[in-house]
N, C-alpha and C positions, 0 to 999 in steps of 0.2 A: 684301124685303130689301136694304140698301145695304152698301157695302164701303168701307173707308178708301182702299185703293188699287186700282188695275187689276190689280195682280199677285194680290192677295187674290181678286178677282172671278175671275180666269183660273183660278186654283187651284181655286175652288168649282166653276167650270163643268167643269173636267176631271174632277172626282170625280163629278159627276153624270153626265157622258158614259160614265165607266167603269162606273157602275152601270147604266146603260142597255145598254151592250154586253154586259154579263155578266147581264142579265135580273134586276137586284136593284132597280132603281128603282121606286118607288110613288108615286104622286101623294100630295101632303101631304093629310092629313085634316083637315078644318075643326074636327072634334071631337077633342080629345086623348083617346087611349085608354091607360088606365092599364094597364101590363105585370103580369103575374102575379109573385109572388115567386119568388125562385130554388127555394125548397122546393117550392112549387106546381107549377112547371113541371118540376121535376126527378123528381118522383113520377110524373107523366103520361109523361115522357119514358122512364122506366124501363119503365112497363107497355107503351108502344108499340115501344119499341126492337126491332130484329130482327138476326139474325145475318147474315154474308154469304150464306148458302144461304136467307134469308127465313124463318128460324125464331124462335120467341120466345126471349128469354133462358133459359139455364138457371138452375134454382133456385139453385145455388151462386154463379154470377155475379151474380144479383140480390142475395143475400146480401153478396156484396163491396161491391158499389156502395151498398148501403144502409149498411154499416158505414163505409165512406169519407165518405159524406154526412154521417152523424150525428155522427162523431167529428171529422172534419177540417174539413169544408167548411160545414155548417150553423151550427155556433156563432158564427161571425164573419159569414157572408154570406147564411144561409139565410133571413132575414126581410127582406132588401133587395129591391126590385123590380128586375127584369131591367133596366129602362130607366134606372135610377139607378146601376147598377154600373159604375164606371169602370175605366180601366187602373190607375190609381193604387191604387184599393181592392185589386185583385188582387195587385199589387206588395207593398202593405203586408202582405197576408195571407200571401203566399207567403215573404216574408222571414223570418218566425218560424215557418214551419211545419216541425215535425218534423226539427230539424237533425241529429238523432242516429239518423234512420231514412231514409236516402235513398231506399230503394226503395218505402217506402210513400208518401214524399213525392212521388216521381215519378208514382205511381199515382193519388194524389189530384189533382195538377194535370192529370193526362192526361185524367181523368174531367171535371173542372171545364171544361176546354178544349173537351172533344167536346160536352158540354151546351151551353155558350155558342154554339159553332160551329152547332149544330143550331137554336138560337134565332135566328140570323142569316141562315139559309137557308131554302130550301124556298119553297112556295107563298105562304105568309103568315108572312114573317119578322117576329119581335116586336121585334127590335132591328137597327140598320143595320150594326152589326159587332161582332164579338166583342170584349171588353175583354181577353181573355187574350193579352197580349203581353209576357210575361216574357222579358227578353234572356237567352239561352243558359240555359234551365231545365235542372236535372240530370236527365240520361236514363240510367237504369240499364240497361247492356246485359248480358245474362246470357250468360257464356261456356259455352256447352254443349259439354262433353267427356264423351261416354259412356264408361263403364268397364265394358263388358260382361263377363259371366261366360263362361268356356269351357264346352264341352259336359261336360268332366270335373267342373269345378266345380259345374255344374248337377246332374249325377248324384249328387256327393256331398251336396249340400244336400238332395235328394230323399230319399236313403237315411237320412238322419238326421232326416226329418219324420215325425210319426205318419202312420200309413197313410191315414187319412182325408184328409189334405191333400195327398198325394204327387201326386196327379193336377191340383190346383189349381197347384202349382209348374211342372209340365210344361207345362200349357196356357199360363202367363203366359209361360214362358221359351222355349217352341218355336213358339207361335203369336201372341204379341205382345199378348194381351187385357189391357187396362186392368182394374184391380181392380174398378171398378164393372161392368164387363162379365163378368168371370169369375164374380163372386160372385152374378150374377143368372141364370147358366145354368141351364136346365132339362132334364130328360131329353130333351124333344121337339128340343132344339138340337143335339144330338149324333146323328149318322149314322154308325155304324161301317161300314155296307155300303158307303157312298160314301166313308167317310173323310173327313167334312167336320163343321165346328162352324158353326152360324149364330149370327151377333150381331144381335139386333134390340132388345135392351133394355139399359139399365144401371140401377144402383141408387146412389143418393146418400145420405148421412145428413145430416139437418138437425135440429139440437137433439135429438139422440139417436133420432131416428126415420129408418128407412128410406123412401125414396120412389122408386118406380119409373118410369122415363121412357125416353126414347130415348137412344142412344149421344150423345157430345159433338158430333158433326155427322152430316150426312146421309151422308158418306163412311163413318162408323162402322158403318152398317148393311151388313153384308157377310157373305158365306160364305167361310170359310177351309179350305184343304186341311189335313188334319192328316198329319204325317209319321209314316210306318209305324211307328216306334219308340214311337208313343203307343198304339197298337192295344190291347195287353194290358193295359197300365195302366189304360186308360179302360174296357175291359170289366170288368176287376176291381172298379174303383171304382162302376161302375154296378150291379154284382151286390151289393155290399157295404155301400156308404156313401150312395149318393144316395137321396133321399126317392122314394116309389113314385108312380106314375101319371106321364102325359107333362107335367104341370106341376109335378112334383116337383123341387125344388132339387138340383142336383148337391153343393152345398157348403153344407147348412144350418148354423145354430148348433148348440151344444152340446145344446141343448134340444130340437133338431128341430121349432122352431115357426117359423123364420123366417130371415132372411139373416144369414150370417156377417159380422161386423164385423172389420175388419183388424186392430184391436186385440188381437183374441183369438188372432192369429197370431203376434205379436211374440215372446213368450217362446221358443216353439219354433223359430221362424225365426232369431231371433238367435243362438240356439246352433248351430243347423245351419250358418249361414253363417261362423261362427267355425271350425268343423270343417274347412270347405272353404276357409280361408284367405282368405276374403273379408269380415272384419267391416264392410267399408264399403258392402256391396251392398244397396240398398235393395229393398223389394219392386217399386217402379215400375221399378228397374233390370232386372229380368227382362224387361220389355217392350224395354228398349234392346238387350238380348242378343239377343233374337229378331229385332229388326230387323237388327242387324249380321251375325247368321248367314245371314240371308236375302240380304244385300248380298254376303257372301262367296261364296254359292251361286250367284251371277250374276243375281239379281232386277233387272230393269231398273227404272227410276224409276217407271213406270206400275205395274209389278207389286208394287213396294214399297210404293206409296201404296195399292193396292186391298188388300194383305194387312193392313196396319198401320191402315187407316181414316183415312189423313191426308186432309184436304181441300186442303192447299196442297203445293206441291213443296219448300218450305223444310226441312221436317224430314226428308223422306226423303233429300233431298240430303245431309245431314249423315251419315247412316248410310252413304251409298255412298262417302264419302270417308274415313270412320274406320275401316271395315272392317279388322281387325286383320291386319297383313301386306300389305294392298292397296298401300299407298304404297311399300313395298319392291319388290313386283312392278312397279309401274309404273315405278320408278326403273330397274330391271334392264332392262326392255324398252326404255326410252329409250336406255339405253347401247348397245344392238344398233343403234341407228341411227348410230352413230358408226363401226361396224366396216364394212370394206370388203366389198362383196357378192362372191360367187364369180365373178361375170361381169366384174368390173372388173379390168383389166390383162391 
């Protein structure tokens, strides 16, 4: 290889030195190896991808990735070989990508960028560098502002639900179970003697069919202490509405043949939340309510993470800061610091 100027040669040498220092340099292969297409590589990548705790991707996550690839990425880039995709190709693709849907646009670019970064790193990189170099890509930041229900609102919702669903609302609102977790609970998971509920499984719906797996993360496998106010409602529910046997579902569908779908709950739940004055309260917001009440009760960060099944501190910190009335209490305590102490003067 020759260069027109010494500066070009120095720049090339600096790049190679950086590759060596970062353990990315590989000796040139005398035989040119043809890289796989983006489609071929991405399908293998999804199958081999692991979460932070080393688990395979959840079915719903795989469905999301496949949908983004099939609809937004493959039509223009899928049949191109990894080694042939340039930064200009990515720029041209991104320039016309979903201008009216910034959230999905952000997700599609983030997925492609992660895939291409994987192809350029590891023990056997297929490309020297990722071509995803869009300047200032749109990043959609979700502003998470929980609007929890009060204990009184929860009580009103429960009173206005059919009896067979009341315990479900209570478990979601006081124990913070996700829908997939609460709808997969079995008799064996509830221990009224020790007042605990064990979360080991969750159900997700794919193409109209329920699939039982593990919770969202390893942290989701947990034992939760039941508040005393849930003892009698759960005892009544187990006696009157749960399916029989240790593996009997606590909340079966109307035919008592399998899992309850969240859509079945909507009509009665929407009516109940209107009566409570909370037409905005989603079913998932019941989980937010449980987390906020736990923070109000003085749960530490570690305790809140364990109770809610959080794998990172980010979500738990939100609830600690937004607990209703907490900011006012903090402000009032801060004002005390400005007051002279009795020993002064």
